[in-house]
PyMOL Python script that loads the backbone (N, CA, C, O; Angstrom):
from pymol import cmd

cmd.read_pdbstr("""\
ATOM      1  N   UNK A   1     159.035 -29.102  94.241  1.00  0.00           N
ATOM      2  CA  UNK A   1     160.420 -28.456  93.785  1.00  0.00           C
ATOM      3  C   UNK A   1     161.443 -28.737  92.623  1.00  0.00           C
ATOM      4  O   UNK A   1     161.584 -29.798  92.016  1.00  0.00           O
ATOM      5  N   UNK A   2     162.058 -27.672  92.462  1.00  0.00           N
ATOM      6  CA  UNK A   2     162.912 -27.312  90.993  1.00  0.00           C
ATOM      7  C   UNK A   2     164.265 -27.221  91.509  1.00  0.00           C
ATOM      8  O   UNK A   2     164.485 -26.806  92.647  1.00  0.00           O
ATOM      9  N   UNK A   3     165.275 -27.632  90.629  1.00  0.00           N
ATOM     10  CA  UNK A   3     166.357 -27.455  91.235  1.00  0.00           C
ATOM     11  C   UNK A   3     167.027 -26.399  91.064  1.00  0.00           C
ATOM     12  O   UNK A   3     168.250 -26.504  90.969  1.00  0.00           O
ATOM     13  N   UNK A   4     166.347 -25.002  90.973  1.00  0.00           N
ATOM     14  CA  UNK A   4     166.768 -24.378  91.134  1.00  0.00           C
ATOM     15  C   UNK A   4     165.938 -23.158  92.538  1.00  0.00           C
ATOM     16  O   UNK A   4     166.073 -21.990  92.901  1.00  0.00           O
ATOM     17  N   UNK A   5     165.116 -24.331  92.897  1.00  0.00           N
ATOM     18  CA  UNK A   5     164.713 -23.663  94.115  1.00  0.00           C
ATOM     19  C   UNK A   5     165.861 -23.357  95.339  1.00  0.00           C
ATOM     20  O   UNK A   5     166.874 -24.051  95.428  1.00  0.00           O
ATOM     21  N   UNK A   6     165.614 -22.382  96.144  1.00  0.00           N
ATOM     22  CA  UNK A   6     166.902 -22.328  97.294  1.00  0.00           C
ATOM     23  C   UNK A   6     167.040 -23.153  98.063  1.00  0.00           C
ATOM     24  O   UNK A   6     168.194 -23.575  98.142  1.00  0.00           O
ATOM     25  N   UNK A   7     165.850 -23.884  99.125  1.00  0.00           N
ATOM     26  CA  UNK A   7     165.518 -24.931  99.637  1.00  0.00           C
ATOM     27  C   UNK A   7     166.055 -26.273  99.220  1.00  0.00           C
ATOM     28  O   UNK A   7     166.593 -27.090  99.968  1.00  0.00           O
ATOM     29  N   UNK A   8     165.811 -26.413  97.751  1.00  0.00           N
ATOM     30  CA  UNK A   8     165.948 -27.685  97.054  1.00  0.00           C
ATOM     31  C   UNK A   8     167.628 -27.755  97.413  1.00  0.00           C
ATOM     32  O   UNK A   8     168.171 -28.645  98.067  1.00  0.00           O
ATOM     33  N   UNK A   9     168.148 -26.821  96.929  1.00  0.00           N
ATOM     34  CA  UNK A   9     169.596 -26.428  96.598  1.00  0.00           C
ATOM     35  C   UNK A   9     170.254 -26.745  98.314  1.00  0.00           C
ATOM     36  O   UNK A   9     170.833 -27.826  98.426  1.00  0.00           O
ATOM     37  N   UNK A  10     170.200 -26.138  99.190  1.00  0.00           N
ATOM     38  CA  UNK A  10     170.412 -26.214 100.420  1.00  0.00           C
ATOM     39  C   UNK A  10     170.521 -27.209 100.947  1.00  0.00           C
ATOM     40  O   UNK A  10     171.439 -27.289 101.763  1.00  0.00           O
ATOM     41  N   UNK A  11     169.458 -28.663 100.676  1.00  0.00           N
ATOM     42  CA  UNK A  11     168.895 -29.471 101.119  1.00  0.00           C
ATOM     43  C   UNK A  11     170.052 -30.602 100.501  1.00  0.00           C
ATOM     44  O   UNK A  11     170.583 -31.474 101.189  1.00  0.00           O
ATOM     45  N   UNK A  12     170.289 -30.382  99.134  1.00  0.00           N
ATOM     46  CA  UNK A  12     171.508 -31.046  98.402  1.00  0.00           C
ATOM     47  C   UNK A  12     172.589 -31.007  98.648  1.00  0.00           C
ATOM     48  O   UNK A  12     173.342 -31.960  98.846  1.00  0.00           O
ATOM     49  N   UNK A  13     172.877 -29.617  98.674  1.00  0.00           N
ATOM     50  CA  UNK A  13     174.142 -29.164  99.308  1.00  0.00           C
ATOM     51  C   UNK A  13     174.615 -30.110 100.652  1.00  0.00           C
ATOM     52  O   UNK A  13     175.769 -30.515 100.797  1.00  0.00           O
ATOM     53  N   UNK A  14     173.340 -30.422 101.741  1.00  0.00           N
ATOM     54  CA  UNK A  14     174.053 -30.770 102.869  1.00  0.00           C
ATOM     55  C   UNK A  14     173.889 -32.272 102.690  1.00  0.00           C
ATOM     56  O   UNK A  14     174.640 -33.022 103.315  1.00  0.00           O
ATOM     57  N   UNK A  15     173.018 -32.727 101.931  1.00  0.00           N
ATOM     58  CA  UNK A  15     172.902 -34.325 102.016  1.00  0.00           C
ATOM     59  C   UNK A  15     174.745 -35.006 100.964  1.00  0.00           C
ATOM     60  O   UNK A  15     175.451 -35.994 101.162  1.00  0.00           O
ATOM     61  N   UNK A  16     174.846 -33.841  99.911  1.00  0.00           N
ATOM     62  CA  UNK A  16     176.410 -34.183  99.238  1.00  0.00           C
ATOM     63  C   UNK A  16     177.833 -34.111 100.860  1.00  0.00           C
ATOM     64  O   UNK A  16     178.861 -34.775 100.995  1.00  0.00           O
ATOM     65  N   UNK A  17     177.273 -33.107 101.717  1.00  0.00           N
ATOM     66  CA  UNK A  17     178.086 -33.140 102.417  1.00  0.00           C
ATOM     67  C   UNK A  17     178.207 -34.378 103.719  1.00  0.00           C
ATOM     68  O   UNK A  17     179.050 -34.954 104.407  1.00  0.00           O
ATOM     69  N   UNK A  18     177.428 -34.340 103.599  1.00  0.00           N
ATOM     70  CA  UNK A  18     177.122 -35.609 104.522  1.00  0.00           C
ATOM     71  C   UNK A  18     177.317 -37.405 103.989  1.00  0.00           C
ATOM     72  O   UNK A  18     177.362 -38.356 104.769  1.00  0.00           O
ATOM     73  N   UNK A  19     177.423 -37.496 102.195  1.00  0.00           N
ATOM     74  CA  UNK A  19     177.775 -38.361 102.123  1.00  0.00           C
ATOM     75  C   UNK A  19     179.373 -38.446 102.028  1.00  0.00           C
ATOM     76  O   UNK A  19     180.117 -39.391 102.292  1.00  0.00           O
ATOM     77  N   UNK A  20     179.703 -36.964 101.498  1.00  0.00           N
ATOM     78  CA  UNK A  20     181.129 -37.149 101.759  1.00  0.00           C
ATOM     79  C   UNK A  20     182.063 -37.007 102.600  1.00  0.00           C
ATOM     80  O   UNK A  20     183.261 -36.785 102.420  1.00  0.00           O
ATOM     81  N   UNK A  21     181.051 -37.240 104.189  1.00  0.00           N
ATOM     82  CA  UNK A  21     181.788 -37.084 105.227  1.00  0.00           C
ATOM     83  C   UNK A  21     181.641 -38.980 105.642  1.00  0.00           C
ATOM     84  O   UNK A  21     182.464 -39.572 106.340  1.00  0.00           O
ATOM     85  N   UNK A  22     180.455 -39.600 105.035  1.00  0.00           N
ATOM     86  CA  UNK A  22     180.677 -41.104 104.896  1.00  0.00           C
ATOM     87  C   UNK A  22     181.481 -41.862 104.421  1.00  0.00           C
ATOM     88  O   UNK A  22     181.983 -42.845 104.965  1.00  0.00           O
ATOM     89  N   UNK A  23     181.736 -41.282 102.908  1.00  0.00           N
ATOM     90  CA  UNK A  23     183.054 -41.871 102.375  1.00  0.00           C
ATOM     91  C   UNK A  23     183.966 -41.190 103.155  1.00  0.00           C
ATOM     92  O   UNK A  23     184.860 -42.006 103.382  1.00  0.00           O
ATOM     93  N   UNK A  24     184.188 -40.312 103.603  1.00  0.00           N
ATOM     94  CA  UNK A  24     185.766 -40.228 104.462  1.00  0.00           C
ATOM     95  C   UNK A  24     185.795 -41.102 105.196  1.00  0.00           C
ATOM     96  O   UNK A  24     186.712 -41.900 104.999  1.00  0.00           O
ATOM     97  N   UNK A  25     185.091 -41.318 106.072  1.00  0.00           N
ATOM     98  CA  UNK A  25     184.889 -42.090 107.243  1.00  0.00           C
ATOM     99  C   UNK A  25     184.978 -43.834 106.585  1.00  0.00           C
ATOM    100  O   UNK A  25     185.553 -44.680 107.269  1.00  0.00           O
ATOM    101  N   UNK A  26     184.411 -44.180 105.351  1.00  0.00           N
ATOM    102  CA  UNK A  26     184.752 -45.186 104.953  1.00  0.00           C
ATOM    103  C   UNK A  26     186.221 -45.658 104.299  1.00  0.00           C
ATOM    104  O   UNK A  26     186.813 -46.724 104.128  1.00  0.00           O
ATOM    105  N   UNK A  27     186.449 -44.304 104.047  1.00  0.00           N
ATOM    106  CA  UNK A  27     187.983 -44.327 103.561  1.00  0.00           C
ATOM    107  C   UNK A  27     188.886 -44.451 104.784  1.00  0.00           C
ATOM    108  O   UNK A  27     189.996 -44.965 104.647  1.00  0.00           O
ATOM    109  N   UNK A  28     188.512 -44.050 105.864  1.00  0.00           N
ATOM    110  CA  UNK A  28     189.523 -44.098 107.296  1.00  0.00           C
ATOM    111  C   UNK A  28     189.468 -45.127 107.735  1.00  0.00           C
ATOM    112  O   UNK A  28     190.552 -45.668 107.958  1.00  0.00           O
ATOM    113  N   UNK A  29     188.569 -45.668 107.971  1.00  0.00           N
ATOM    114  CA  UNK A  29     188.008 -47.044 108.611  1.00  0.00           C
ATOM    115  C   UNK A  29     189.067 -48.109 107.726  1.00  0.00           C
ATOM    116  O   UNK A  29     189.884 -48.754 108.383  1.00  0.00           O
ATOM    117  N   UNK A  30     189.040 -48.218 106.707  1.00  0.00           N
ATOM    118  CA  UNK A  30     189.753 -49.184 105.352  1.00  0.00           C
ATOM    119  C   UNK A  30     191.117 -49.231 105.712  1.00  0.00           C
ATOM    120  O   UNK A  30     191.602 -50.188 106.316  1.00  0.00           O
ATOM    121  N   UNK A  31     191.780 -48.188 105.346  1.00  0.00           N
ATOM    122  CA  UNK A  31     193.410 -47.374 105.326  1.00  0.00           C
ATOM    123  C   UNK A  31     193.738 -47.908 106.970  1.00  0.00           C
ATOM    124  O   UNK A  31     194.560 -48.800 107.178  1.00  0.00           O
ATOM    125  N   UNK A  32     193.142 -47.377 107.843  1.00  0.00           N
ATOM    126  CA  UNK A  32     193.483 -47.736 109.273  1.00  0.00           C
ATOM    127  C   UNK A  32     193.804 -48.815 109.316  1.00  0.00           C
ATOM    128  O   UNK A  32     194.996 -49.043 109.520  1.00  0.00           O
ATOM    129  N   UNK A  33     193.032 -49.727 109.173  1.00  0.00           N
ATOM    130  CA  UNK A  33     192.693 -51.102 109.290  1.00  0.00           C
ATOM    131  C   UNK A  33     193.636 -51.718 109.027  1.00  0.00           C
ATOM    132  O   UNK A  33     194.263 -52.422 109.818  1.00  0.00           O
ATOM    133  N   UNK A  34     193.993 -51.464 107.331  1.00  0.00           N
ATOM    134  CA  UNK A  34     195.030 -51.594 106.820  1.00  0.00           C
ATOM    135  C   UNK A  34     196.769 -52.046 107.476  1.00  0.00           C
ATOM    136  O   UNK A  34     197.517 -53.021 107.557  1.00  0.00           O
ATOM    137  N   UNK A  35     196.708 -50.373 107.879  1.00  0.00           N
ATOM    138  CA  UNK A  35     197.773 -49.759 108.789  1.00  0.00           C
ATOM    139  C   UNK A  35     197.954 -50.795 109.758  1.00  0.00           C
ATOM    140  O   UNK A  35     198.950 -51.516 109.712  1.00  0.00           O
ATOM    141  N   UNK A  36     197.185 -50.909 110.518  1.00  0.00           N
ATOM    142  CA  UNK A  36     197.368 -51.925 112.085  1.00  0.00           C
ATOM    143  C   UNK A  36     197.249 -53.166 111.640  1.00  0.00           C
ATOM    144  O   UNK A  36     198.002 -53.834 112.348  1.00  0.00           O
ATOM    145  N   UNK A  37     196.707 -53.880 110.835  1.00  0.00           N
ATOM    146  CA  UNK A  37     197.395 -55.229 110.296  1.00  0.00           C
ATOM    147  C   UNK A  37     198.441 -55.580 109.938  1.00  0.00           C
ATOM    148  O   UNK A  37     199.005 -56.674 109.971  1.00  0.00           O
ATOM    149  N   UNK A  38     198.831 -54.229 109.431  1.00  0.00           N
ATOM    150  CA  UNK A  38     200.369 -54.308 108.871  1.00  0.00           C
ATOM    151  C   UNK A  38     201.384 -53.986 109.605  1.00  0.00           C
ATOM    152  O   UNK A  38     202.543 -54.371 109.454  1.00  0.00           O
ATOM    153  N   UNK A  39     200.838 -53.051 110.663  1.00  0.00           N
ATOM    154  CA  UNK A  39     201.791 -52.985 111.909  1.00  0.00           C
ATOM    155  C   UNK A  39     201.956 -54.205 112.604  1.00  0.00           C
ATOM    156  O   UNK A  39     203.108 -54.632 112.683  1.00  0.00           O
ATOM    157  N   UNK A  40     200.970 -54.902 113.163  1.00  0.00           N
ATOM    158  CA  UNK A  40     200.860 -55.873 113.931  1.00  0.00           C
ATOM    159  C   UNK A  40     201.332 -57.120 113.393  1.00  0.00           C
ATOM    160  O   UNK A  40     201.535 -58.056 114.166  1.00  0.00           O
ATOM    161  N   UNK A  41     201.571 -57.267 111.900  1.00  0.00           N
ATOM    162  CA  UNK A  41     202.181 -58.544 111.169  1.00  0.00           C
ATOM    163  C   UNK A  41     203.847 -58.259 111.041  1.00  0.00           C
ATOM    164  O   UNK A  41     204.661 -59.183 111.035  1.00  0.00           O
ATOM    165  N   UNK A  42     204.092 -57.321 110.975  1.00  0.00           N
ATOM    166  CA  UNK A  42     205.209 -56.943 110.565  1.00  0.00           C
ATOM    167  C   UNK A  42     206.183 -56.554 111.411  1.00  0.00           C
ATOM    168  O   UNK A  42     207.343 -56.913 111.210  1.00  0.00           O
ATOM    169  N   UNK A  43     205.860 -55.809 112.417  1.00  0.00           N
ATOM    170  CA  UNK A  43     206.367 -54.919 113.350  1.00  0.00           C
ATOM    171  C   UNK A  43     206.056 -54.882 114.452  1.00  0.00           C
ATOM    172  O   UNK A  43     206.259 -53.837 115.070  1.00  0.00           O
ATOM    173  N   UNK A  44     205.181 -56.506 115.401  1.00  0.00           N
ATOM    174  CA  UNK A  44     204.454 -56.143 116.213  1.00  0.00           C
ATOM    175  C   UNK A  44     205.374 -55.726 117.427  1.00  0.00           C
ATOM    176  O   UNK A  44     204.612 -55.309 118.299  1.00  0.00           O
ATOM    177  N   UNK A  45     206.332 -55.677 117.744  1.00  0.00           N
ATOM    178  CA  UNK A  45     206.814 -55.494 118.905  1.00  0.00           C
ATOM    179  C   UNK A  45     207.080 -53.505 119.049  1.00  0.00           C
ATOM    180  O   UNK A  45     207.539 -52.843 119.980  1.00  0.00           O
ATOM    181  N   UNK A  46     206.511 -53.049 117.575  1.00  0.00           N
ATOM    182  CA  UNK A  46     206.365 -51.530 117.741  1.00  0.00           C
ATOM    183  C   UNK A  46     205.554 -50.957 117.434  1.00  0.00           C
ATOM    184  O   UNK A  46     205.885 -50.211 116.512  1.00  0.00           O
ATOM    185  N   UNK A  47     203.907 -50.805 117.890  1.00  0.00           N
ATOM    186  CA  UNK A  47     203.180 -50.049 117.516  1.00  0.00           C
ATOM    187  C   UNK A  47     203.166 -48.441 116.918  1.00  0.00           C
ATOM    188  O   UNK A  47     202.827 -47.425 117.525  1.00  0.00           O
ATOM    189  N   UNK A  48     203.530 -48.542 115.872  1.00  0.00           N
ATOM    190  CA  UNK A  48     202.950 -47.460 115.368  1.00  0.00           C
ATOM    191  C   UNK A  48     201.985 -46.927 114.728  1.00  0.00           C
ATOM    192  O   UNK A  48     201.827 -45.707 114.700  1.00  0.00           O
ATOM    193  N   UNK A  49     201.395 -47.566 114.272  1.00  0.00           N
ATOM    194  CA  UNK A  49     199.659 -47.299 113.470  1.00  0.00           C
ATOM    195  C   UNK A  49     198.909 -46.659 114.307  1.00  0.00           C
ATOM    196  O   UNK A  49     197.911 -46.217 113.738  1.00  0.00           O
ATOM    197  N   UNK A  50     198.968 -46.337 115.774  1.00  0.00           N
ATOM    198  CA  UNK A  50     198.415 -45.221 116.556  1.00  0.00           C
ATOM    199  C   UNK A  50     198.525 -44.213 115.861  1.00  0.00           C
ATOM    200  O   UNK A  50     197.497 -43.633 115.513  1.00  0.00           O
ATOM    201  N   UNK A  51     199.886 -43.693 115.443  1.00  0.00           N
ATOM    202  CA  UNK A  51     199.774 -42.168 115.274  1.00  0.00           C
ATOM    203  C   UNK A  51     199.297 -41.771 113.753  1.00  0.00           C
ATOM    204  O   UNK A  51     198.848 -40.633 113.616  1.00  0.00           O
ATOM    205  N   UNK A  52     199.348 -42.449 112.840  1.00  0.00           N
ATOM    206  CA  UNK A  52     198.349 -42.358 111.784  1.00  0.00           C
ATOM    207  C   UNK A  52     196.489 -41.863 112.158  1.00  0.00           C
ATOM    208  O   UNK A  52     195.655 -41.005 111.868  1.00  0.00           O
ATOM    209  N   UNK A  53     196.650 -42.994 112.907  1.00  0.00           N
ATOM    210  CA  UNK A  53     194.734 -43.324 113.246  1.00  0.00           C
ATOM    211  C   UNK A  53     194.750 -42.011 113.545  1.00  0.00           C
ATOM    212  O   UNK A  53     194.281 -41.237 112.711  1.00  0.00           O
ATOM    213  N   UNK A  54     195.415 -41.377 115.076  1.00  0.00           N
ATOM    214  CA  UNK A  54     195.377 -40.605 115.751  1.00  0.00           C
ATOM    215  C   UNK A  54     194.713 -39.126 114.933  1.00  0.00           C
ATOM    216  O   UNK A  54     193.753 -38.358 115.007  1.00  0.00           O
ATOM    217  N   UNK A  55     195.777 -39.328 114.255  1.00  0.00           N
ATOM    218  CA  UNK A  55     196.305 -37.608 113.418  1.00  0.00           C
ATOM    219  C   UNK A  55     194.785 -37.338 112.319  1.00  0.00           C
ATOM    220  O   UNK A  55     193.897 -36.486 112.317  1.00  0.00           O
ATOM    221  N   UNK A  56     195.050 -38.411 111.563  1.00  0.00           N
ATOM    222  CA  UNK A  56     193.886 -38.469 110.816  1.00  0.00           C
ATOM    223  C   UNK A  56     192.462 -38.463 111.844  1.00  0.00           C
ATOM    224  O   UNK A  56     191.654 -37.560 111.627  1.00  0.00           O
ATOM    225  N   UNK A  57     192.263 -39.106 112.558  1.00  0.00           N
ATOM    226  CA  UNK A  57     191.222 -39.125 113.476  1.00  0.00           C
ATOM    227  C   UNK A  57     190.476 -37.660 113.707  1.00  0.00           C
ATOM    228  O   UNK A  57     189.297 -37.399 113.472  1.00  0.00           O
ATOM    229  N   UNK A  58     191.502 -36.779 114.237  1.00  0.00           N
ATOM    230  CA  UNK A  58     191.618 -35.653 114.680  1.00  0.00           C
ATOM    231  C   UNK A  58     190.970 -35.003 113.036  1.00  0.00           C
ATOM    232  O   UNK A  58     189.750 -34.881 113.145  1.00  0.00           O
ATOM    233  N   UNK A  59     191.422 -34.613 111.731  1.00  0.00           N
ATOM    234  CA  UNK A  59     191.035 -34.298 110.681  1.00  0.00           C
ATOM    235  C   UNK A  59     188.996 -35.003 110.468  1.00  0.00           C
ATOM    236  O   UNK A  59     188.004 -34.449 109.993  1.00  0.00           O
ATOM    237  N   UNK A  60     189.183 -36.277 111.040  1.00  0.00           N
ATOM    238  CA  UNK A  60     187.589 -37.095 110.216  1.00  0.00           C
ATOM    239  C   UNK A  60     186.921 -36.489 111.399  1.00  0.00           C
ATOM    240  O   UNK A  60     185.741 -36.361 111.070  1.00  0.00           O
ATOM    241  N   UNK A  61     187.126 -35.954 112.888  1.00  0.00           N
ATOM    242  CA  UNK A  61     186.539 -35.253 113.855  1.00  0.00           C
ATOM    243  C   UNK A  61     185.757 -33.970 113.551  1.00  0.00           C
ATOM    244  O   UNK A  61     184.594 -33.631 113.771  1.00  0.00           O
ATOM    245  N   UNK A  62     186.892 -33.327 112.919  1.00  0.00           N
ATOM    246  CA  UNK A  62     186.336 -31.950 112.326  1.00  0.00           C
ATOM    247  C   UNK A  62     185.608 -31.924 111.089  1.00  0.00           C
ATOM    248  O   UNK A  62     184.811 -31.029 110.803  1.00  0.00           O
ATOM    249  N   UNK A  63     185.880 -32.902 110.356  1.00  0.00           N
ATOM    250  CA  UNK A  63     184.968 -33.503 109.176  1.00  0.00           C
ATOM    251  C   UNK A  63     183.354 -32.999 109.432  1.00  0.00           C
ATOM    252  O   UNK A  63     182.627 -32.075 109.066  1.00  0.00           O
ATOM    253  N   UNK A  64     183.252 -34.484 110.496  1.00  0.00           N
ATOM    254  CA  UNK A  64     181.946 -34.932 111.142  1.00  0.00           C
ATOM    255  C   UNK A  64     181.401 -33.592 111.871  1.00  0.00           C
ATOM    256  O   UNK A  64     180.255 -33.146 111.829  1.00  0.00           O
ATOM    257  N   UNK A  65     182.450 -33.107 112.504  1.00  0.00           N
ATOM    258  CA  UNK A  65     181.535 -31.504 113.511  1.00  0.00           C
ATOM    259  C   UNK A  65     181.017 -30.380 112.585  1.00  0.00           C
ATOM    260  O   UNK A  65     180.157 -29.566 112.920  1.00  0.00           O
ATOM    261  N   UNK A  66     181.676 -30.428 111.303  1.00  0.00           N
ATOM    262  CA  UNK A  66     181.333 -29.281 110.483  1.00  0.00           C
ATOM    263  C   UNK A  66     180.320 -29.402 109.829  1.00  0.00           C
ATOM    264  O   UNK A  66     179.629 -28.431 109.520  1.00  0.00           O
ATOM    265  N   UNK A  67     179.948 -31.042 109.381  1.00  0.00           N
ATOM    266  CA  UNK A  67     178.843 -31.542 108.846  1.00  0.00           C
ATOM    267  C   UNK A  67     177.179 -31.768 109.602  1.00  0.00           C
ATOM    268  O   UNK A  67     175.978 -31.699 109.340  1.00  0.00           O
ATOM    269  N   UNK A  68     178.062 -32.051 110.601  1.00  0.00           N
ATOM    270  CA  UNK A  68     176.541 -32.601 111.804  1.00  0.00           C
ATOM    271  C   UNK A  68     176.157 -31.305 112.587  1.00  0.00           C
ATOM    272  O   UNK A  68     174.947 -31.262 112.809  1.00  0.00           O
ATOM    273  N   UNK A  69     176.543 -30.719 112.849  1.00  0.00           N
ATOM    274  CA  UNK A  69     176.758 -29.460 113.992  1.00  0.00           C
ATOM    275  C   UNK A  69     176.448 -28.065 113.279  1.00  0.00           C
ATOM    276  O   UNK A  69     175.987 -27.265 114.093  1.00  0.00           O
ATOM    277  N   UNK A  70     176.548 -27.641 112.220  1.00  0.00           N
ATOM    278  CA  UNK A  70     176.913 -26.904 110.684  1.00  0.00           C
ATOM    279  C   UNK A  70     177.402 -25.714 112.044  1.00  0.00           C
ATOM    280  O   UNK A  70     176.813 -24.711 112.447  1.00  0.00           O
ATOM    281  N   UNK A  71     178.208 -26.101 112.317  1.00  0.00           N
ATOM    282  CA  UNK A  71     179.573 -24.992 112.296  1.00  0.00           C
ATOM    283  C   UNK A  71     179.365 -23.507 111.794  1.00  0.00           C
ATOM    284  O   UNK A  71     179.275 -23.371 110.574  1.00  0.00           O
ATOM    285  N   UNK A  72     179.309 -22.777 112.305  1.00  0.00           N
ATOM    286  CA  UNK A  72     179.454 -20.819 112.180  1.00  0.00           C
ATOM    287  C   UNK A  72     180.092 -20.995 110.940  1.00  0.00           C
ATOM    288  O   UNK A  72     179.456 -20.488 110.017  1.00  0.00           O
ATOM    289  N   UNK A  73     181.313 -21.638 110.563  1.00  0.00           N
ATOM    290  CA  UNK A  73     182.087 -21.177 109.416  1.00  0.00           C
ATOM    291  C   UNK A  73     181.610 -22.000 108.450  1.00  0.00           C
ATOM    292  O   UNK A  73     181.866 -21.655 107.296  1.00  0.00           O
ATOM    293  N   UNK A  74     180.894 -23.142 108.633  1.00  0.00           N
ATOM    294  CA  UNK A  74     180.769 -24.106 107.393  1.00  0.00           C
ATOM    295  C   UNK A  74     179.895 -23.265 106.146  1.00  0.00           C
ATOM    296  O   UNK A  74     180.174 -23.558 104.983  1.00  0.00           O
ATOM    297  N   UNK A  75     179.030 -22.410 106.364  1.00  0.00           N
ATOM    298  CA  UNK A  75     178.761 -22.363 104.978  1.00  0.00           C
ATOM    299  C   UNK A  75     179.588 -20.945 104.709  1.00  0.00           C
ATOM    300  O   UNK A  75     179.012 -20.212 103.905  1.00  0.00           O
ATOM    301  N   UNK A  76     180.900 -20.407 105.269  1.00  0.00           N
ATOM    302  CA  UNK A  76     181.644 -19.725 104.044  1.00  0.00           C
ATOM    303  C   UNK A  76     181.878 -19.712 102.713  1.00  0.00           C
ATOM    304  O   UNK A  76     182.469 -18.863 102.046  1.00  0.00           O
ATOM    305  N   UNK A  77     181.399 -20.656 102.404  1.00  0.00           N
ATOM    306  CA  UNK A  77     181.663 -20.807 101.131  1.00  0.00           C
ATOM    307  C   UNK A  77     180.320 -19.961 100.620  1.00  0.00           C
ATOM    308  O   UNK A  77     180.308 -18.731 100.570  1.00  0.00           O
ATOM    309  N   UNK A  78     179.251 -20.758 100.268  1.00  0.00           N
ATOM    310  CA  UNK A  78     177.890 -20.178  99.618  1.00  0.00           C
ATOM    311  C   UNK A  78     178.281 -18.657  99.941  1.00  0.00           C
ATOM    312  O   UNK A  78     178.484 -17.881  99.008  1.00  0.00           O
ATOM    313  N   UNK A  79     178.375 -18.273 101.171  1.00  0.00           N
ATOM    314  CA  UNK A  79     178.428 -16.716 101.480  1.00  0.00           C
ATOM    315  C   UNK A  79     179.271 -15.950 100.292  1.00  0.00           C
ATOM    316  O   UNK A  79     178.955 -14.837  99.871  1.00  0.00           O
ATOM    317  N   UNK A  80     180.275 -16.636  99.865  1.00  0.00           N
ATOM    318  CA  UNK A  80     181.360 -15.838  99.019  1.00  0.00           C
ATOM    319  C   UNK A  80     180.391 -16.198  97.943  1.00  0.00           C
ATOM    320  O   UNK A  80     179.522 -15.380  97.642  1.00  0.00           O
ATOM    321  N   UNK A  81     180.460 -17.275  97.377  1.00  0.00           N
ATOM    322  CA  UNK A  81     179.607 -17.254  96.006  1.00  0.00           C
ATOM    323  C   UNK A  81     178.264 -16.287  95.848  1.00  0.00           C
ATOM    324  O   UNK A  81     177.825 -15.927  94.756  1.00  0.00           O
ATOM    325  N   UNK A  82     177.655 -15.911  97.213  1.00  0.00           N
ATOM    326  CA  UNK A  82     176.529 -15.282  97.189  1.00  0.00           C
ATOM    327  C   UNK A  82     176.974 -13.588  96.615  1.00  0.00           C
ATOM    328  O   UNK A  82     176.235 -12.811  96.010  1.00  0.00           O
ATOM    329  N   UNK A  83     178.360 -13.376  97.024  1.00  0.00           N
ATOM    330  CA  UNK A  83     178.830 -12.212  97.190  1.00  0.00           C
ATOM    331  C   UNK A  83     179.013 -11.843  96.166  1.00  0.00           C
ATOM    332  O   UNK A  83     178.518 -10.751  95.887  1.00  0.00           O
ATOM    333  N   UNK A  84     179.870 -12.625  95.036  1.00  0.00           N
ATOM    334  CA  UNK A  84     180.415 -12.806  93.852  1.00  0.00           C
ATOM    335  C   UNK A  84     179.138 -12.692  92.751  1.00  0.00           C
ATOM    336  O   UNK A  84     179.186 -11.943  91.776  1.00  0.00           O
ATOM    337  N   UNK A  85     178.093 -13.483  93.043  1.00  0.00           N
ATOM    338  CA  UNK A  85     177.025 -13.463  92.208  1.00  0.00           C
ATOM    339  C   UNK A  85     176.270 -11.618  92.434  1.00  0.00           C
ATOM    340  O   UNK A  85     175.795 -10.889  91.562  1.00  0.00           O
ATOM    341  N   UNK A  86     176.400 -11.413  93.628  1.00  0.00           N
ATOM    342  CA  UNK A  86     175.611  -9.837  93.781  1.00  0.00           C
ATOM    343  C   UNK A  86     176.581  -8.974  93.190  1.00  0.00           C
ATOM    344  O   UNK A  86     176.134  -7.891  92.811  1.00  0.00           O
ATOM    345  N   UNK A  87     177.826  -9.187  93.015  1.00  0.00           N
ATOM    346  CA  UNK A  87     178.677  -8.008  92.254  1.00  0.00           C
ATOM    347  C   UNK A  87     178.701  -8.776  90.332  1.00  0.00           C
ATOM    348  O   UNK A  87     179.051  -7.929  89.510  1.00  0.00           O
ATOM    349  N   UNK A  88     178.449  -9.847  89.875  1.00  0.00           N
ATOM    350  CA  UNK A  88     177.892  -9.488  88.902  1.00  0.00           C
ATOM    351  C   UNK A  88     176.690  -9.623  88.216  1.00  0.00           C
ATOM    352  O   UNK A  88     176.675 -10.249  87.156  1.00  0.00           O
ATOM    353  N   UNK A  89     175.408  -8.989  88.796  1.00  0.00           N
ATOM    354  CA  UNK A  89     174.294  -8.759  88.468  1.00  0.00           C
ATOM    355  C   UNK A  89     174.308  -7.430  88.463  1.00  0.00           C
ATOM    356  O   UNK A  89     174.986  -6.670  89.154  1.00  0.00           O
ATOM    357  N   UNK A  90     173.042  -7.050  87.147  1.00  0.00           N
ATOM    358  CA  UNK A  90     173.120  -5.793  86.668  1.00  0.00           C
ATOM    359  C   UNK A  90     172.408  -5.293  87.819  1.00  0.00           C
ATOM    360  O   UNK A  90     172.171  -4.089  87.924  1.00  0.00           O
TER     361      UNK A  90
END
""", "prot")
cmd.dss("prot")
cmd.show_as("cartoon", "prot")
cmd.util.cbc("prot")
cmd.orient("prot")
């Protein structure tokens, strides 16, 4: 397979999306662990760290769904690129 093969390009794109999700997941885990620890050490009587965890978790959920379930809208960018290319080809 060459780097110009459509199958290779699609596989590479999907791997990049998976890696992007895993980076997002790692950052989510590190930041929210820090927020929870900060919350419990500084203001243990008022648990506020749940709210950023909840909000960001929703975004992470949708990111995961788009990457791993091949949501219908997940390919919209590729379709737009193909339309632009077809306009520019002689």
